[in-house]
C-alpha positions in Angstrom: -0.8 -2.1 -35.5 -1.6 -0.1 -32.3 0.7 1.6 -29.9 3.0 -0.7 -27.9 4.0 -0.7 -24.3 7.6 0.0 -23.3 9.9 -3.0 -23.0 12.4 -1.3 -20.8 11.4 -0.2 -17.3 11.5 3.5 -16.3 14.3 2.8 -13.8 16.5 -0.2 -13.0 20.0 -1.1 -12.0 22.2 -1.4 -15.1 23.9 -4.8 -15.8 27.6 -5.2 -15.0 28.3 -6.4 -18.5 26.5 -7.1 -21.8 23.8 -9.7 -21.2 24.0 -12.7 -23.4 23.3 -16.4 -23.1 26.6 -16.6 -21.4 26.0 -13.9 -18.8 22.2 -14.4 -18.1 20.1 -17.5 -17.5 17.1 -15.5 -18.7 17.7 -16.6 -22.3 17.4 -20.2 -21.2 14.1 -19.5 -19.5 12.8 -17.8 -22.7 13.7 -20.9 -24.8 12.1 -23.1 -22.1 8.9 -21.1 -22.4 8.9 -21.7 -26.1 9.1 -25.5 -25.5 5.9 -25.1 -23.4 4.2 -23.3 -26.3 4.4 -19.9 -24.5 5.7 -16.8 -26.3 6.5 -14.3 -23.6 5.9 -10.6 -24.0 9.0 -8.4 -24.7 9.0 -6.9 -21.2 8.8 -10.4 -19.6 11.8 -11.5 -21.6 13.6 -8.3 -20.5 12.7 -9.0 -16.8 14.0 -12.6 -17.0 17.3 -11.6 -18.8 18.1 -8.9 -16.3 16.7 -10.6 -13.2 18.7 -13.8 -13.9 22.0 -11.9 -14.6 25.0 -14.1 -13.8 28.3 -13.1 -12.1 31.6 -14.3 -13.4 31.5 -17.3 -11.1 28.1 -18.4 -12.5 26.1 -17.3 -9.5 23.1 -15.1 -9.7 23.8 -11.4 -9.3 20.5 -10.8 -7.5 19.1 -12.5 -4.5 16.0 -10.4 -4.5 14.2 -9.2 -7.7 11.2 -6.8 -7.5 8.9 -6.3 -10.5 6.8 -3.2 -10.2 4.2 -3.0 -13.0 0.6 -2.1 -13.6 -2.0 -4.7 -13.0 -3.1 -7.2 -15.7 0.2 -7.0 -17.6 1.2 -10.7 -17.3 3.0 -11.0 -14.0 1.2 -14.3 -13.2 2.6 -15.9 -16.4 6.0 -14.6 -15.5 5.8 -16.3 -12.2 4.5 -19.5 -13.8 7.2 -19.8 -16.3 10.0 -18.9 -13.8 8.7 -21.4 -11.3 8.4 -24.2 -13.9 11.8 -23.6 -15.3 13.4 -23.5 -11.9 11.8 -26.8 -10.7 12.0 -28.8 -14.0 15.1 -27.5 -15.8 17.5 -25.5 -13.7 16.8 -27.5 -10.6 15.1 -26.8 -7.3 14.2 -28.7 -4.2 11.4 -26.3 -3.3 9.6 -23.4 -4.9 7.2 -21.4 -2.8 4.3 -19.1 -4.0 3.0 -16.7 -1.4 0.1 -14.3 -1.7 -2.4 -12.4 0.5 -4.9 -15.3 0.3 -4.4 -19.0 -0.3 -6.7 -18.9 -3.3 -4.6 -16.2 -5.0 -1.4 -18.3 -4.5 -3.2 -21.4 -5.7 -4.3 -19.7 -8.9 -0.6 -19.4 -9.9 0.1 -23.0 -9.0 -3.0 -24.3 -10.8 -1.9 -22.6 -14.0 1.6 -24.0 -13.6 0.3 -27.5 -12.9 -2.0 -27.5 -15.9 0.8 -26.6 -18.2 3.1 -29.3 -16.7 0.4 -31.9 -16.8 -0.2 -31.5 -20.5 3.4 -31.2 -21.6 4.7 -34.6 -22.6 8.1 -34.1 -21.1 7.2 -32.5 -17.8 4.3 -34.9 -17.3 6.8 -37.8 -16.9 8.0 -36.2 -13.6 4.5 -35.9 -12.1 2.8 -38.7 -10.1 -0.2 -40.5 -11.5 -3.6 -39.9 -9.9 -4.7 -43.3 -8.6 -8.3 -42.0 -8.6 -8.3 -40.4 -12.1 -10.3 -43.2 -13.8 -13.8 -42.1 -14.5 -13.1 -38.6 -13.3 -12.8 -35.4 -15.3 -9.3 -35.7 -16.7 -8.4 -32.0 -16.4 -4.9 -32.7 -15.4 -4.1 -35.5 -17.8 -4.1 -38.1 -15.1 -1.5 -36.3 -13.0 -1.9 -36.1 -9.2 -1.6 -33.0 -7.1 -1.5 -33.7 -3.3 -3.4 -31.5 -0.9 -2.7 -31.3 2.9 -4.3 -29.1 5.5 -6.3 -27.4 2.8 -3.2 -26.5 0.8 -2.5 -27.8 -2.7 1.0 -28.4 -3.9 2.9 -29.8 -6.9 5.2 -32.6 -5.8 7.2 -34.4 -8.4 7.5 -38.2 -8.5 11.1 -38.0 -9.6 13.8 -35.3 -9.8 14.6 -33.7 -13.2 17.9 -32.4 -11.6 18.8 -34.8 -8.8 22.0 -33.0 -7.9 20.1 -30.0 -6.6 18.0 -31.9 -4.1 18.4 -31.2 -0.4 20.3 -33.5 1.9 17.2 -35.6 2.6 16.8 -36.2 -1.1 13.2 -34.9 -0.8 11.4 -34.9 -4.2 11.0 -31.3 -5.6 7.8 -29.6 -4.5 6.1 -26.3 -5.4 4.1 -25.3 -2.3 1.9 -22.4 -1.2 1.8 -20.0 1.7 -0.2 -17.0 2.9 1.8 -13.8 3.4 1.6 -13.7 7.2 3.8 -13.9 10.2 3.5 -17.8 10.2 2.4 -18.5 6.7 5.8 -18.5 5.0 7.9 -20.3 7.6 8.9 -23.5 6.0 11.9 -25.6 4.9 14.6 -23.9 2.8 13.4 -22.7 -0.6 15.3 -22.2 -3.9 12.8 -19.8 -5.3 10.2 -17.7 -3.5 7.5 -15.9 -5.5 5.8 -13.1 -3.5 2.7 -11.6 -5.1 1.2 -8.1 -4.3 4.1 -6.8 -2.2 2.2 -3.5 -1.8 -0.1 -5.3 0.6 2.8 -6.1 3.0 1.9 -3.5 5.6 4.7 -4.6 8.0 7.8 -6.8 7.8 6.3 -9.9 9.4 5.6 -11.9 6.2 8.8 -10.8 4.6 10.8 -11.8 7.6 9.1 -15.2 7.7 9.7 -16.0 4.0 12.9 -14.4 2.8 15.2 -16.1 5.4 14.1 -19.5 4.0 16.1 -18.9 0.9 19.5 -18.2 2.6 20.8 -21.8 2.9 20.1 -22.9 -0.7 22.6 -22.4 -3.5 21.5 -20.1 -6.2 18.3 -19.1 -4.3 16.2 -16.1 -5.3 13.2 -14.2 -4.0 11.0 -12.6 -6.7 8.4 -10.0 -5.6 5.7 -8.6 -7.8 3.4 -5.6 -7.3 1.9 -2.5 -8.7 2.4 0.8 -7.0 1.5 1.1 -3.3 0.7 3.9 -0.9 2.0 5.2 2.4 0.9 2.0 4.1 3.0 -0.3 1.8 5.9 -0.5 4.2 7.9 -3.3 2.6 7.5 -2.2 -1.0 8.2 1.4 -0.2 11.4 0.5 1.7 12.7 -1.7 -1.1 11.9 0.9 -3.7 13.5 3.8 -1.9 16.6 1.7 -1.2 16.9 0.6 -4.8 16.6 4.2 -6.1 19.4 5.3 -3.7 21.6 2.4 -4.9 21.0 3.3 -8.6 21.7 7.0 -8.0 24.9 6.2 -6.0 26.1 3.8 -8.7 26.3 1.0 -6.2 27.1 -2.3 -7.9 27.3 -4.5 -4.8 23.6 -4.5 -3.9 21.9 -7.9 -4.1 18.4 -6.4 -4.7 17.2 -5.4 -8.2 14.1 -3.2 -8.6 12.6 -3.0 -12.1 9.9 -0.4 -12.3 7.5 -0.2 -15.2 5.8 3.0 -14.0 4.7 6.3 -15.3 6.6 9.4 -14.3 5.1 10.7 -11.0 4.3 14.0 -12.7 2.7 12.5 -15.7 -0.9 13.3 -16.6 -3.5 10.6 -16.2 -4.3 11.1 -19.9 -0.7 11.0 -21.2 -0.3 8.1 -23.8 3.4 7.9 -23.1 2.7 7.3 -19.4 0.2 4.6 -20.3 2.8 2.8 -22.4 5.5 3.1 -19.8 3.4 1.5 -17.0 1.7 -1.1 -19.3 4.5 -2.9 -21.1 2.1 -5.6 -22.4 0.0 -2.9 -24.2 -0.4 -3.9 -27.8 0.8 -7.4 -27.2 -2.2 -8.5 -25.1 -5.8 -7.5 -24.8 -4.7 -4.3 -23.3 -4.8 -1.5 -25.9 -4.0 2.2 -25.9 -7.7 2.9 -26.5 -8.9 0.8 -23.6 -6.4 2.4 -21.2 -7.4 5.9 -22.3 -11.1 5.1 -21.8 -10.3 3.9 -18.3 -8.4 7.1 -17.6 -11.2 9.3 -18.8 -13.7 7.3 -16.6 -11.5 7.6 -13.6 -11.1 11.4 -14.1 -14.8 12.0 -14.5 -15.5 9.9 -11.4 -13.7 9.9 -8.1 -11.1 7.2 -8.7 -8.1 9.1 -10.0 -5.9 7.9 -7.2 -6.9 4.3 -7.8 -6.3 4.5 -11.6 -2.9 6.1 -11.0 -1.8 3.3 -8.7 -3.4 0.4 -10.6 -2.9 1.4 -14.2 -0.1 3.9 -14.2 1.9 2.4 -11.3 2.2 5.9 -9.7 2.6 5.9 -5.9 -0.3 7.6 -4.0 -0.8 8.7 -0.5 -4.0 6.6 -0.5 -5.3 4.1 -3.0 -8.6 3.1 -1.6 -11.0 6.1 -1.6 -12.0 7.3 1.8 -15.5 8.1 3.0 -15.2 11.7 1.9 -14.7 12.1 -1.8 -11.4 13.8 -2.6 -12.9 16.2 -5.1 -15.5 17.4 -2.6 -12.9 18.0 0.0 -10.6 19.8 -2.4 -13.5 22.0 -3.5 -13.9 23.3 0.1 -10.4 24.7 0.1 -10.1 28.4 1.0 -6.5 29.6 1.9 -7.9 32.8 3.4 -10.6 31.1 5.5 -11.0 32.5 9.0 -13.6 33.0 11.7 -16.0 35.9 11.8 -15.4 38.7 14.2 -16.2 37.6 17.8 -17.4 34.1 16.7 -16.6 31.5 19.4 -13.8 28.9 19.0 -14.5 25.2 19.6 -11.7 22.7 20.3 -11.5 19.0 19.5 -8.5 16.8 20.4 -7.6 13.3 19.3 -4.7 10.9 19.8 -3.5 8.4 17.1 -4.4 4.8 18.0 -0.7 4.0 18.6 -0.2 7.1 20.7 2.5 8.4 18.5 0.8 11.7 17.6 -1.8 14.1 18.9 -3.8 16.7 17.1 -5.8 19.8 18.2 -8.4 21.1 15.9 -10.8 24.1 16.0 -14.1 24.9 14.5 -15.5 28.4 14.2 -18.1 30.2 12.2 -17.2 32.5 9.3 -18.9 35.7 8.1 -20.7 33.8 5.5 -22.1 31.3 8.0 -20.0 28.4 6.9 -17.7 26.6 9.4 -14.0 27.2 9.4 -12.1 23.9 10.3 -8.4 23.9 11.1 -5.7 21.8 12.8 -3.9 24.3 15.0 -1.5 21.9 16.8 0.1 18.6 16.0 3.0 16.9 17.6 4.5 13.5 18.6 3.2 11.9 21.7 0.4 13.3 23.9 1.9 14.5 27.1 2.6 17.9 25.6 -1.2 18.7 25.2 -2.0 19.7 28.8 0.9 22.1 28.9 0.0 23.5 25.5 -3.6 24.1 26.6 -2.6 25.4 30.0 -0.5 28.2 28.5 -3.5 29.4 26.7 -6.0 29.4 29.5 -5.6 33.1 30.2 -5.9 34.1 26.5 -9.2 35.7 25.5 -10.0 33.3 22.7 -9.5 30.1 24.7 -12.9 28.5 25.6 -11.8 26.6 28.6 -13.2 23.3 27.4 -12.3 20.7 24.8 -14.1 17.7 23.3 -12.4 14.3 23.4 -13.2 10.6 23.0 -12.6 9.5 26.6 -13.4 5.8 26.1 -12.3 3.2 23.6 -9.4 5.2 22.2 -5.8 6.3 23.0 -7.3 9.7 24.1 -8.5 8.0 27.3 -5.0 8.3 28.6 -4.8 12.0 27.8 -8.2 13.1 29.2 -7.3 12.9 32.9 -4.1 14.9 32.3 -6.1 17.6 30.5 -8.6 17.8 33.4 -5.7 18.0 35.9 -4.5 21.1 34.0 -7.8 22.8 34.8 -9.4 22.3 31.4 -12.9 20.9 31.2 -13.3 17.8 29.0 -16.6 17.2 27.2 -17.0 13.5 26.4 -17.5 12.6 22.8 -19.1 9.2 23.1 -22.1 7.0 22.2 -24.9 8.5 20.3 -23.3 11.9 20.3 -20.3 10.4 18.5 -22.4 8.5 16.0 -24.6 11.4 15.1 -21.7 13.8 14.8 -19.7 11.4 12.5 -22.7 11.2 10.2 -23.4 14.9 10.6 -19.8 15.9 9.9 -19.7 13.8 6.7 -23.0 15.3 5.7 -21.7 18.8 6.4 -18.8 18.2 4.1 -20.9 16.7 1.3 -23.3 19.7 1.5 -20.3 22.0 1.4 -21.1 23.6 4.8 -17.5 24.2 5.8 -14.1 25.5 4.5 -10.5 24.6 5.3 -7.0 25.9 4.5 -5.8 22.8 2.7 -3.4 21.6 5.4 -1.5 18.5 4.3 -1.8 16.8 7.7 -5.6 17.1 7.5 -5.9 16.5 3.7 -4.0 13.2 3.9 -6.1 12.0 6.9 -9.4 12.9 5.2 -8.3 11.2 2.0 -8.0 7.8 3.6 -10.5 8.0 6.5 -13.3 5.4 6.4 -16.1 4.8 8.9 -17.7 1.6 10.2 -20.8 0.5 12.1 -20.5 -0.6 15.7 -24.0 -1.8 16.5 -26.2 1.2 16.0 -23.2 3.6 16.3 -21.1 5.0 13.4 -17.5 5.6 14.2 -14.3 6.4 12.3 -12.4 3.2 11.7 -9.0 3.6 13.2 -7.8 0.2 12.0 -8.9 0.0 8.4 -8.5 3.7 7.4 -5.6 3.9 5.0 -4.2 6.9 6.8 -4.0 8.1 10.4 -7.6 9.1 11.0 -6.9 11.1 14.2 -6.6 14.5 12.5 -10.0 13.8 10.9 -11.4 12.8 14.3 -10.1 15.9 16.0 -11.7 18.1 13.3 -15.0 16.1 13.7 -15.0 16.7 17.4 -14.3 20.4 17.0 -17.3 20.6 14.6 -19.4 18.6 17.1 -18.4 21.0 19.9 -19.6 23.9 17.7 -22.9 22.4 16.7 -24.1 20.4 19.7 -27.2 21.7 21.3 -27.1 24.3 24.2 -23.4 24.9 23.7 -21.9 28.0 25.4 -20.7 30.9 23.2 -17.0 31.6 23.5 -14.8 34.6 22.9 -13.1 34.9 19.5 -9.7 33.3 19.1 -8.9 35.8 16.4 -9.8 38.7 18.6 -6.5 38.2 20.5 -3.5 39.8 19.0 -1.3 36.9 19.9 -3.3 34.4 17.9 -1.8 33.5 14.5 -4.4 34.0 11.8 -2.4 32.7 8.9 -1.0 29.3 9.7 1.1 27.6 7.0 2.1 23.9 7.3 5.9 23.9 6.6 7.0 20.9 8.6 8.6 22.9 11.4 7.9 22.4 15.1 6.8 25.8 16.5 6.9 24.8 20.2 6.5 28.1 21.9 4.0 30.1 23.9 3.1 32.7 21.2 1.9 30.8 18.2 0.6 27.5 17.0 2.3 24.1 16.8 2.3 22.5 13.4 4.5 19.5 12.7 
């Protein structure tokens, strides 16, 4: 027998009392699954027992249950069994499955309908297909309606009539896309939300969750593996759950069960593999197969992806950016600085939502490589002209800056910079395209060095580019992180390498210039040094 995955999650809210068949409906679901011919994995049983904990009055303790587990560990079967039990045995007027795409949601429903159609007891509640004669009898003669391109499972009679809504509508399992409008429907008894990490805002959550408020014993179950900084909903639910657990709060109505590796665990740690993959040894997932994946990820450039997908460890960025992380890390030099009297070149960019602005410099080192650095970063953009204006008289300041003056939030800043007496060099069109490709090529060819500033590291890690006709630009929408620090650095490098550029006086030749900037999260808003937030 090979190594087994961990049945108990790494963190979870403890039950209020011992969980038995009297204090949890989960045991009933497990027996229901056996009647369907399904033997659940130990962790699935654990999740059902704890997720369906009952209070003394018989109501569910949890209104929201979140299952965080590595991919391919059996969450789909957990959704199928839970949904079938709810609609056929416990009673439900409506079950709703929601996912990022309709096809993903339909996969879960297809599996559930197939099981119900071939179970002799559940089949009696399904309508007959009037057109089944002569057709492929995949669903045992059962009929599944489809409207507006969406399939559903609507019962012909109610297994638990007393749970029906006031209109006595027959029970239905319907589908929705996780969008602002996709989940708005009639009241639901059970909502199953897949891939919560892909909820980048609260619109889908706010559309679906309120539909469960007016039904007795309603629940929302969410499923996901680890997310990144863009996973707004999952991150918020997770952080709140951890606070509730740490504070010993027993009144919360949200349960978070996390089968995840310790954040500090090595990618090659067998214990971490077992903790994040509870079906290991019970399914086709084996300790050997996970270790092989880990070694492949480590030798390639997919460590962050493996940590999120297979170890359920949260990452700044999951999808690799255009610039490989290993290459960028290899260019780190904490002591990097410009050569004596080498000119300084400045690039400025504003985040697409206007919330932050960044000032970067590029300057040549003694070894001929380029030194790249973010020298100022702060909320908003109206501070930039004043910041630049205070440095006009300093010997190092070149008197000109590069900016994207069209098609970006920087367009609002450029006139203000010019009013402050600073020349703005437009970064547009073919100059932009050539310099984006050139900057990426410079990095891949190890032609620059940086001081490993977190604000730039994170931006680089998630930055991706895209084609706009014949032009290559940084993708401000699809990049996993705020790409504006990367853009500012790119513009600074472009200012330094563009043809016929003037030579400027050294920034480091001025005694008031800080030559050792450390990012510590403080706001140095003064006239003497740099501004790093």
